[in-house]
N, C-alpha and C positions, 0 to 999 in steps of 0.2 A: 504494500500500500504506500502511495506517495502523498506527500503534503501538497496543498494547493499552491500554485505559483502566484505571487502577487504581480499583477500586470502593471507595467509602467506606462505613464502617459506617453503619447506619440511624440510630443515635443517637450523637452525637458532640458534644464541647465546641465552643463557638463564642464568639469574642471580638469585642466591639463597640468601635468607635472613632468618636468624633465629631470632625469636622475641617472646615476651610473650604478652598475652592479657588476662585480667581477671583471672590470675593465671594459665593459660594454655600455654603450649609451642607449637609453630607452626613453620613450614618451609614454606616460601612463595617463589614463583618463579615469575619472570617477564621476558616476552619476548617482543621484540621491533620490530617495523616496520623498514624498511631500513633507514628511516629518523631519527631514534632514539626515536620516540615517543612510549609510551607503547602500546602494541598490545594485550597482553594476561597476565592473572594472574592465578597462581595456589596457593592454600593454602592447606596444610595438617597438621592436628594436631597429637600429639604424642599418643593421646588416640583414637585409631581406633574404629569405631562403636558407638561413642558417638554422641549425638545430636549436641554438639559444633563442632565436626569435620565435620559432614554432613552439617551443616549450613554454615560453613566457605567455604567448597568446593562448595556448591551451589552458594554462593555469588560471588566466584571467576569466576565461569562459566558464570553467568549473566553479570558480569563486562566485561569479555572477549568478549562476544557477543556484548555488547554495544560499546566497543572500536572498534571492527572490523566493526561495522556499522556506525562509524563516531562520536560517542559521545566522546568529549574530556575528558581526565582523570581529569581535573580540575572540570568539571561538576559533576563527580562522587564523587570526594573529597568533594566538597561543599555540595552535597546532604547527605553525610554521617557525616558531621560535626554537632554533637549534643552537646549541653551544652558547646560549646566553644572548644571541642577537640574530638579526635578519641575515639570511644567506642568499636567497634567490630574489629574482626580480619582483615577484608578487609580495613577498615579505618586506622587501625594501620599500616598495610603493606604499603599502599599507602603513608602514612606520613613518612615512612622509606626511600622511594625512592626519589631521588633528583628530584626537580622540574626543568623543562626546562628553 
C-alpha cells in the first residue's frame, strides 16, 4: 500500500543554489509546498552525461517523490548524514537550504 502523493501547483516558486561537491559543480533547485516546506528537489551537474550527474539527478527524483509522499526533509537529511557530514550532492544541497 502506498501513501497518497501531494500534488503541487502547476506554477510555483523555485529557488536555485549553486554548490560544489567532491570537486564537481552543481545547480540545485528547491520547490516548496504552500506551507513553505520543501516539496521537490532538482540537481544538475555541469558535466552532462557523467555518472555523477545521473546519480545526482536520480537522487533528487527519489527525494522529491519521498517528500511528496509525506517523508519529512529532516528524515532524508538524517539518512544521508554519513561520517558526521554531507557527502553527496543531495546531502550537500539539503544542508545549503535553511532548516524550518
